[in-house]
N, C-alpha and C positions, 0 to 999 in steps of 0.2 A: 504493500500500500504506500502510495506516494502522495505528495501534496503540491499544490501550485496555484498560480494566479493567471487568469486570462485578462489581459489588460486591453480594454476597448475604449472607444470614444471617438469624437469627430476629429477631423484634421487639425493639427496645431495645438491640441490640448495638452501635449507633453507626454505622450505614451512612451516614446523611446527614451526620453530623458528620465522618466520615472523608472523604467526597467534598469537603466544604467545606475541611477542613484540607489535604487533599492538593492541591486546586486552588491554594490559596495557596502551598504549597510549590513546586509546579511553576512557578507564575508568577514566584516569586522566583528560580528557577534558569533563567529565560528559556526555558521549554518551553511553547509555545502549548497551551492546554488548554481543553476544552469539557466541560460537564456535561450529561448527558442524564438527566432524571428520568422513570423508567418506573413510579413508584409512584402510582397514581391516588388513593390515600388521603392522600398527603403534601401537605397544603395550607399548611404552615407552613415553607416552605423558608428556611434561613438564607443561601442562595446564590441568585444569579440564574441560573436554568437556561437554557441555550442552546436546549434542546428540552425541552418539558414535555408529558407525555401528557395533562395536563388540557385541553390544546387539542383533543384528540380525544375523550376520554371520562374521566369521573370515577366514583369508586366510589359516591358518593351518587346520581348519576343512574341508574346501573345498578341499584342497590338499589330506588330508587323506581319505576323503569319496569317492573321485572320481579318485584317483591316478593321479592327475594333477601336473604339474610343477608350479613354481611361476607365470609365465606369464599366463598360462591357468587358474590357480586358481584365479588370480586377475580379469580376464575377467569374470569368472563365478560369482564372488562376485558382480560385477557391474550389471550383468544380473539378479542376484537374487534380488538385491536392486530394480532394475527397475520393476521386477515382483511383488514386495511388496511395491510399492510407497505409498500406504495408510498409512503404518507405518511411513514413513518419513514425509509425509504431516501432519499427526496428531501431531507428535512431534514438528514440526516447528510452527504449529498453537498455541501450548501451550507457545511459547516464546513471544507471543504478538508483540509489536512494536520494539523489540530489533534489532539492526543492526547485520547482520549475517556474520560471517567469515567461509567459507567452506574450510576445509583442505582436499585436494584431493590426491589420490595416485600418485606415481612418475613414473608410467609406461606410457611413452609418447604415445604408441599406442592407449591408451584410448582417446586421444585428437586429433589424426591425422588420424586414420582409423576406430576404433571401434565406434559404434553408441550409446551405452548404456548411456554414460555420457551425451552426447548431448540431448538425449531424456529425461533423468532425469531432466536436467536443464530447458528444455522446459516445462516440467510439473510444475516445481516450479514457473516459470514465469507466466504460464497460470492459474493454479489453485489457487495460493496464491498471484498473482499480485506482485511478487517480482521484483524489479529493480536490476538486477545483473550485475556486471562487472567482466570480466575475468582478473585476475592479473597473468601474466605469468613470472615466475622467471627463470633466467638462470645465471650461474656463470660468473662473469665479467672477470675472468682471461682467459676465452676462447678468449678474444680479442687479446691476445698476439700471438696466433697462427692463421694465416690467414685462413687455411683450417677449423679449428674448428669454427671460426667466421662465415664463409659461411654456415656451417652446422647449426649453431645457428640461422642464418637468415632464412634458409629454414624451420626449426622447428617452429620458431615463426610465419612465414607466414602461414604454413599449419594449425597451431592451431587456428589462427585468422579466417581462412576460415571455418574450421570445426565447431567451437563452435558457430559462428555467434552471438557473444555478444559484447557490448562495451568492448574494450580491452586495457590494459596497459601492455606493455612489460617492464621488469625491469632487469637491470644488478645488481644482488645482490652481497653482499660482496665486494662492491666497494673499501673498504679499503685494499683488498687483490688483487687488479686488476693487479699489477705488481709482484706478488709473484712467477711467473714462467718465468719472463723475462720483457723486456722493451716494451712499446707500440711503434709501428712504426709511428703512426699518433697521432694528437691531440685527446683528449678524445671526443670532439664533432664530430669527423669523425665517431666514432663508435655509438654514441647515435643518431645522425641525419641520419646515413647511407648515407653518402655523395657519391660522384662519386666513384663507386666501381671499375673503371678501374685501379686505383692505387693499389687496393687490388689484382686484377688479375695479375698485374706486380709483386707483391710480391710473389704470389703463383707460378708464373713461374720461380722465382729465385731458387726454390727447384727442384733439378734434378728429383725427383720422381713425384712431382705434375706437372712438365712441360709436362709429357707424356699425361696429361689430360687437356691441355691448352684450347682446344675448349670447353670441358665440363665446365671448370671453368668459362670461359667467358659467356657461355649460362646461367649458374645458376645465375651469378651476374646480367645479363640483365633481367632475369625473376623477380628477387627481385625488381629491379629498375622500371620495367614496371608496377608492381602492385602498387608501391609507398605507401605501407601501413605500413611498418615496421619502427619503431623508438623505442628508449629506454629511460626510466627514470633510475635513479641510486638510490641505497639504501645501506646505512650502518645502520643496525637495531639498533645499539647502539648510533647512532647520532640523537639527537632529531630534529635537523633542517632537516636532510635528510628524516626522517619519516614524518615530517610535510609537506614537499614539495610533497612527493609522495602521502600522504593522500589527499591533495588538488587536485592533478591530478585525482585520483580515484573518488573523490566526484563529479568532473565535468563529468567524464565518465558515472557514473551510475545515475546522476541527483540528488544526495543527497543535493547538495548545493542549488538546486532550490525548496526545500521543505523538508528539513531534520527535524530531531526530536530534535536537540540540542537546548538549551536555547539561546535566543538572535540571532536567525538565521536572516541574512539580507534579505531584499526584493530581488525578482528575478532580478530587474533592477540593484540594487547595486552590486549584485553578478556577473551578466553578464558583468558589466563594470570593474570589478576588474582587475587590471594589475598584471600579474604573471611574475616576473622577471626571466624567465627561463634561459636566457643567463648568467645573473649574478650568478645564482645558479650553473650553470655548470662550470663557471670559478672558483668558490669557491671550488667545488668538485675536480677539476683538481689540484688546488693549494694545497689542503690538502692531496690527496692520490696518485697523479701521480708525479713521480720524474723527472721533467724537469728543465732545466736551467732557464727557464722563466716561473714563475707560471701562467702567463696569457695564456700560450700555444701558444703565437705568436713568430715566429722566428725573429732573428735579421736582421738588414739591410744587413749585410754581407752575411748572408745565402740567403736572397732574391736575391741578386746580383748573388750568385753562381748558384741557380737553381730556378728561379722565377716560372716556370710552375709547378714544383713539389710542391713547397711550397703553391701554391694556392689551392692545394688539401688537405693541412693540414699536410704535412710531417714535422716532427720535427727531425732535426739533433741531434744526441746524441754522446757522447764520454764515455770513461771508467770512467770519474770522476763524473758521475751523482750521486746525493745524494741517500741514501737509502730511502726506503719507510717510510713515516711517518704514521704509522698505528693508532696513537693516541689511 
Protein backbone atom coordinates (compact mmCIF):
# COMPACT_ATOMS: atom_id res chain seq x y z
CA UNK A 1 0.00 0.00 0.00
CA UNK A 2 1.34 3.40 -1.02
CA UNK A 3 0.27 6.99 -0.63
CA UNK A 4 0.31 10.01 -2.89
CA UNK A 5 -1.17 13.26 -4.12
CA UNK A 6 -2.80 14.12 -7.43
CA UNK A 7 -2.03 17.79 -8.00
CA UNK A 8 -4.63 19.42 -10.26
CA UNK A 9 -5.83 22.92 -11.05
CA UNK A 10 -6.11 25.53 -13.81
CA UNK A 11 -3.05 26.80 -15.73
CA UNK A 12 -0.67 29.03 -13.79
CA UNK A 13 -1.96 28.11 -10.34
CA UNK A 14 1.44 26.74 -9.28
CA UNK A 15 1.12 22.96 -9.62
CA UNK A 16 4.68 22.36 -10.80
CA UNK A 17 6.11 24.77 -8.23
CA UNK A 18 4.03 23.03 -5.59
CA UNK A 19 5.39 19.60 -6.53
CA UNK A 20 8.94 20.92 -6.46
CA UNK A 21 8.53 22.66 -3.11
CA UNK A 22 6.64 19.82 -1.49
CA UNK A 23 9.22 17.28 -2.64
CA UNK A 24 11.93 19.35 -0.98
CA UNK A 25 9.85 19.57 2.19
CA UNK A 26 9.30 15.81 2.33
CA UNK A 27 12.97 15.11 1.61
CA UNK A 28 13.91 17.38 4.53
CA UNK A 29 11.54 15.44 6.81
CA UNK A 30 13.01 12.10 5.71
CA UNK A 31 9.96 11.00 3.75
CA UNK A 32 11.03 9.19 0.54
CA UNK A 33 9.25 10.95 -2.31
CA UNK A 34 8.96 10.57 -6.09
CA UNK A 35 7.47 12.97 -8.64
CA UNK A 36 5.42 11.73 -11.59
CA UNK A 37 4.93 14.29 -14.36
CA UNK A 38 1.74 13.59 -16.34
CA UNK A 39 1.70 16.93 -18.17
CA UNK A 40 2.81 16.29 -21.77
CA UNK A 41 3.18 20.05 -22.36
CA UNK A 42 5.44 20.67 -19.36
CA UNK A 43 8.92 20.61 -20.86
CA UNK A 44 10.59 23.06 -18.46
CA UNK A 45 10.49 21.13 -15.22
CA UNK A 46 12.33 22.64 -12.21
CA UNK A 47 12.60 19.16 -10.68
CA UNK A 48 13.98 15.82 -11.82
CA UNK A 49 10.91 13.71 -12.55
CA UNK A 50 11.14 10.06 -11.55
CA UNK A 51 8.53 9.29 -14.21
CA UNK A 52 7.85 11.63 -17.14
CA UNK A 53 5.01 11.19 -19.61
CA UNK A 54 7.29 12.78 -22.23
CA UNK A 55 8.98 9.38 -22.47
CA UNK A 56 5.66 8.05 -23.81
CA UNK A 57 4.01 10.97 -25.62
CA UNK A 58 4.32 14.75 -25.88
CA UNK A 59 1.76 17.39 -26.75
CA UNK A 60 3.79 18.68 -29.70
CA UNK A 61 3.99 15.20 -31.23
CA UNK A 62 0.24 14.68 -30.87
CA UNK A 63 -0.59 18.07 -32.40
CA UNK A 64 1.79 17.56 -35.31
CA UNK A 65 0.78 13.98 -36.06
CA UNK A 66 -2.99 14.50 -36.00
CA UNK A 67 -3.40 18.20 -36.75
CA UNK A 68 -4.89 18.92 -33.34
CA UNK A 69 -5.00 22.13 -31.35
CA UNK A 70 -3.65 22.39 -27.80
CA UNK A 71 -6.89 21.29 -26.13
CA UNK A 72 -7.54 18.38 -28.46
CA UNK A 73 -3.89 17.36 -28.30
CA UNK A 74 -3.96 17.30 -24.50
CA UNK A 75 -7.04 15.09 -24.46
CA UNK A 76 -5.43 12.76 -26.99
CA UNK A 77 -2.34 12.45 -24.78
CA UNK A 78 -4.45 11.47 -21.76
CA UNK A 79 -6.37 8.94 -23.82
CA UNK A 80 -3.07 7.57 -25.15
CA UNK A 81 -1.76 7.23 -21.59
CA UNK A 82 -4.96 5.46 -20.57
CA UNK A 83 -4.52 3.02 -23.46
CA UNK A 84 -0.94 2.37 -22.33
CA UNK A 85 -1.53 2.09 -18.59
CA UNK A 86 0.81 -0.89 -18.30
CA UNK A 87 3.72 1.47 -18.97
CA UNK A 88 2.70 3.76 -16.09
CA UNK A 89 1.89 0.91 -13.72
CA UNK A 90 5.24 -0.78 -14.31
CA UNK A 91 7.14 2.47 -13.79
CA UNK A 92 5.34 3.26 -10.52
CA UNK A 93 5.95 -0.27 -9.22
CA UNK A 94 9.67 0.38 -9.62
CA UNK A 95 9.41 3.30 -7.19
CA UNK A 96 8.78 0.96 -4.28
CA UNK A 97 7.27 2.54 -1.17
CA UNK A 98 8.01 6.15 -2.07
CA UNK A 99 5.37 8.80 -1.47
CA UNK A 100 4.14 9.94 -4.90
CA UNK A 101 3.42 13.45 -6.16
CA UNK A 102 1.55 13.41 -9.48
CA UNK A 103 1.90 16.66 -11.44
CA UNK A 104 -1.13 16.87 -13.74
CA UNK A 105 -1.94 19.05 -16.78
CA UNK A 106 -3.61 22.43 -16.36
CA UNK A 107 -6.55 21.82 -18.70
CA UNK A 108 -9.55 21.88 -16.37
CA UNK A 109 -11.78 19.94 -18.79
CA UNK A 110 -9.75 16.87 -17.89
CA UNK A 111 -11.11 17.05 -14.32
CA UNK A 112 -14.62 18.36 -14.99
CA UNK A 113 -15.84 16.58 -18.16
CA UNK A 114 -13.31 14.23 -19.76
CA UNK A 115 -13.10 10.75 -18.22
CA UNK A 116 -9.55 9.61 -19.01
CA UNK A 117 -7.83 11.13 -15.95
CA UNK A 118 -10.47 9.68 -13.63
CA UNK A 119 -10.06 6.22 -15.16
CA UNK A 120 -6.27 6.47 -14.92
CA UNK A 121 -6.49 7.34 -11.22
CA UNK A 122 -8.99 4.54 -10.64
CA UNK A 123 -6.50 2.06 -12.17
CA UNK A 124 -3.71 3.33 -9.96
CA UNK A 125 -5.84 2.92 -6.85
CA UNK A 126 -7.12 -0.52 -7.85
CA UNK A 127 -4.04 -2.14 -9.37
CA UNK A 128 -1.37 -0.64 -7.08
CA UNK A 129 -3.45 -0.13 -3.93
CA UNK A 130 -2.47 3.55 -3.90
CA UNK A 131 -4.16 5.83 -1.37
CA UNK A 132 -4.45 9.04 -3.38
CA UNK A 133 -5.68 12.50 -2.41
CA UNK A 134 -6.63 15.16 -4.94
CA UNK A 135 -4.97 18.52 -4.19
CA UNK A 136 -6.79 21.19 -6.18
CA UNK A 137 -4.86 24.46 -6.44
CA UNK A 138 -6.51 27.76 -7.41
CA UNK A 139 -5.08 31.29 -7.35
CA UNK A 140 -6.00 33.07 -4.13
CA UNK A 141 -6.26 36.49 -5.78
CA UNK A 142 -9.53 35.36 -7.42
CA UNK A 143 -11.12 36.01 -4.02
CA UNK A 144 -10.86 39.74 -4.73
CA UNK A 145 -13.39 39.47 -7.58
CA UNK A 146 -16.77 38.02 -6.46
CA UNK A 147 -17.61 36.66 -9.93
CA UNK A 148 -14.25 34.88 -10.22
CA UNK A 149 -14.64 33.50 -6.71
CA UNK A 150 -18.03 31.98 -7.62
CA UNK A 151 -16.48 30.46 -10.76
CA UNK A 152 -13.68 29.08 -8.58
CA UNK A 153 -16.24 27.50 -6.24
CA UNK A 154 -18.04 25.85 -9.14
CA UNK A 155 -14.79 24.53 -10.60
CA UNK A 156 -13.71 23.12 -7.23
CA UNK A 157 -17.09 21.48 -6.66
CA UNK A 158 -17.20 19.88 -10.12
CA UNK A 159 -13.64 18.58 -9.75
CA UNK A 160 -14.47 17.02 -6.38
CA UNK A 161 -17.53 15.27 -7.82
CA UNK A 162 -15.73 14.15 -10.98
CA UNK A 163 -12.56 12.66 -9.47
CA UNK A 164 -14.26 11.00 -6.47
CA UNK A 165 -11.12 11.11 -4.34
CA UNK A 166 -10.34 12.48 -0.89
CA UNK A 167 -9.96 16.13 -1.76
CA UNK A 168 -8.19 19.23 -0.46
CA UNK A 169 -8.87 22.59 -2.12
CA UNK A 170 -6.04 25.08 -1.77
CA UNK A 171 -5.83 28.84 -2.22
CA UNK A 172 -2.30 29.01 -3.59
CA UNK A 173 -0.02 32.06 -3.57
CA UNK A 174 -1.78 33.36 -0.48
CA UNK A 175 0.99 35.95 -0.09
CA UNK A 176 -0.40 37.57 -3.28
CA UNK A 177 -4.05 37.39 -2.27
CA UNK A 178 -4.55 41.16 -2.40
CA UNK A 179 -2.29 41.86 -5.36
CA UNK A 180 -5.31 42.88 -7.48
CA UNK A 181 -7.36 44.67 -4.81
CA UNK A 182 -8.72 44.45 -1.28
CA UNK A 183 -10.72 41.57 0.13
CA UNK A 184 -14.30 42.57 0.89
CA UNK A 185 -14.60 40.00 3.70
CA UNK A 186 -12.44 38.33 6.30
CA UNK A 187 -10.15 35.61 4.94
CA UNK A 188 -12.09 32.88 6.73
CA UNK A 189 -15.20 33.90 4.78
CA UNK A 190 -13.45 32.63 1.65
CA UNK A 191 -11.76 29.58 3.16
CA UNK A 192 -14.83 28.30 5.01
CA UNK A 193 -17.24 29.40 2.23
CA UNK A 194 -19.58 31.07 4.69
CA UNK A 195 -23.02 32.60 3.99
CA UNK A 196 -22.79 33.33 0.27
CA UNK A 197 -25.77 35.69 0.31
CA UNK A 198 -23.30 38.44 1.18
CA UNK A 199 -21.39 37.50 -1.95
CA UNK A 200 -24.57 37.69 -4.03
CA UNK A 201 -25.12 41.22 -2.73
CA UNK A 202 -21.61 42.14 -3.85
CA UNK A 203 -22.19 40.62 -7.27
CA UNK A 204 -25.37 42.61 -7.70
CA UNK A 205 -23.49 45.84 -6.98
CA UNK A 206 -21.93 45.44 -10.43
CA UNK A 207 -24.28 46.81 -13.14
CA UNK A 208 -23.28 44.04 -15.54
CA UNK A 209 -23.57 41.20 -13.03
CA UNK A 210 -26.90 42.58 -11.77
CA UNK A 211 -28.44 41.41 -15.04
CA UNK A 212 -27.75 37.83 -13.89
CA UNK A 213 -28.93 38.27 -10.30
CA UNK A 214 -31.10 35.16 -10.34
CA UNK A 215 -28.34 33.03 -11.84
CA UNK A 216 -25.84 34.35 -9.29
CA UNK A 217 -28.16 33.47 -6.44
CA UNK A 218 -28.85 29.99 -7.83
CA UNK A 219 -25.16 29.17 -8.26
CA UNK A 220 -24.36 30.24 -4.71
CA UNK A 221 -27.30 28.19 -3.39
CA UNK A 222 -26.01 25.16 -5.29
CA UNK A 223 -22.58 25.41 -3.68
CA UNK A 224 -24.11 25.82 -0.23
CA UNK A 225 -26.50 22.90 -0.70
CA UNK A 226 -23.65 20.52 -1.52
CA UNK A 227 -21.71 21.81 1.48
CA UNK A 228 -18.47 20.25 0.22
CA UNK A 229 -16.22 23.13 -0.76
CA UNK A 230 -13.72 24.68 1.64
CA UNK A 231 -10.14 25.86 1.23
CA UNK A 232 -6.78 25.60 2.89
CA UNK A 233 -4.15 28.23 2.16
CA UNK A 234 -0.59 27.94 0.88
CA UNK A 235 2.49 30.06 0.46
CA UNK A 236 5.01 27.54 -0.86
CA UNK A 237 7.93 29.59 0.50
CA UNK A 238 6.49 29.60 4.03
CA UNK A 239 7.48 26.44 5.91
CA UNK A 240 4.66 26.78 8.43
CA UNK A 241 2.13 27.07 5.62
CA UNK A 242 3.54 23.99 3.88
CA UNK A 243 3.56 22.03 7.14
CA UNK A 244 -0.07 22.88 7.91
CA UNK A 245 -1.22 21.89 4.43
CA UNK A 246 0.85 18.69 4.54
CA UNK A 247 -0.93 17.65 7.73
CA UNK A 248 -4.33 18.26 6.13
CA UNK A 249 -3.39 16.16 3.10
CA UNK A 250 -1.95 13.35 5.24
CA UNK A 251 -5.27 13.13 7.05
CA UNK A 252 -7.18 13.10 3.77
CA UNK A 253 -5.27 10.22 2.16
CA UNK A 254 -4.70 8.32 5.42
CA UNK A 255 -0.92 8.63 5.51
CA UNK A 256 -0.92 9.67 9.18
CA UNK A 257 -2.65 6.42 10.10
CA UNK A 258 0.07 4.23 8.69
CA UNK A 259 2.71 6.25 6.93
CA UNK A 260 6.26 5.35 6.15
CA UNK A 261 8.14 8.05 8.04
CA UNK A 262 10.25 7.26 11.10
CA UNK A 263 8.65 7.66 14.49
CA UNK A 264 5.07 7.70 13.19
CA UNK A 265 2.59 7.98 16.04
CA UNK A 266 -0.04 5.39 16.81
CA UNK A 267 -3.43 5.66 15.15
CA UNK A 268 -5.06 6.71 18.43
CA UNK A 269 -2.56 9.46 19.16
CA UNK A 270 -2.87 10.72 15.62
CA UNK A 271 -6.67 10.73 15.65
CA UNK A 272 -6.71 12.70 18.90
CA UNK A 273 -4.21 15.29 17.73
CA UNK A 274 -5.62 18.82 17.95
CA UNK A 275 -5.12 20.81 14.78
CA UNK A 276 -5.38 24.56 15.57
CA UNK A 277 -6.97 25.51 12.24
CA UNK A 278 -8.51 28.76 13.50
CA UNK A 279 -5.22 29.90 14.99
CA UNK A 280 -3.41 29.13 11.74
CA UNK A 281 -5.96 31.07 9.68
CA UNK A 282 -5.62 34.09 11.95
CA UNK A 283 -1.87 33.98 11.50
CA UNK A 284 -2.25 33.76 7.70
CA UNK A 285 -4.63 36.73 7.71
CA UNK A 286 -2.29 38.73 9.90
CA UNK A 287 0.66 38.00 7.64
CA UNK A 288 -0.80 38.43 4.17
CA UNK A 289 -4.08 40.38 4.38
CA UNK A 290 -3.87 44.12 4.90
CA UNK A 291 -6.57 44.84 7.46
CA UNK A 292 -6.62 47.39 10.21
CA UNK A 293 -7.10 44.60 12.76
CA UNK A 294 -4.80 41.57 12.17
CA UNK A 295 -7.30 39.23 13.85
CA UNK A 296 -9.84 40.04 11.15
CA UNK A 297 -12.42 41.16 13.72
CA UNK A 298 -14.18 44.48 13.25
CA UNK A 299 -14.20 47.16 15.95
CA UNK A 300 -17.11 47.84 18.30
CA UNK A 301 -17.97 51.00 16.39
CA UNK A 302 -18.23 49.02 13.19
CA UNK A 303 -20.43 46.47 14.90
CA UNK A 304 -22.79 49.22 16.02
CA UNK A 305 -22.80 50.61 12.49
CA UNK A 306 -23.87 47.44 10.71
CA UNK A 307 -24.15 44.44 13.02
CA UNK A 308 -25.94 42.18 10.58
CA UNK A 309 -23.34 42.66 7.85
CA UNK A 310 -20.40 42.21 10.16
CA UNK A 311 -21.78 38.89 11.38
CA UNK A 312 -21.18 37.70 7.84
CA UNK A 313 -17.52 38.66 8.05
CA UNK A 314 -17.51 42.01 6.25
CA UNK A 315 -14.50 44.17 7.05
CA UNK A 316 -14.78 47.93 6.62
CA UNK A 317 -11.76 49.38 4.85
CA UNK A 318 -10.46 52.81 4.01
CA UNK A 319 -7.75 54.22 1.79
CA UNK A 320 -5.17 54.17 4.56
CA UNK A 321 -4.85 50.38 4.69
CA UNK A 322 -1.29 49.13 4.82
CA UNK A 323 0.35 47.53 1.83
CA UNK A 324 0.63 43.81 1.55
CA UNK A 325 3.37 42.23 3.58
CA UNK A 326 4.54 39.62 1.13
CA UNK A 327 7.52 38.64 3.24
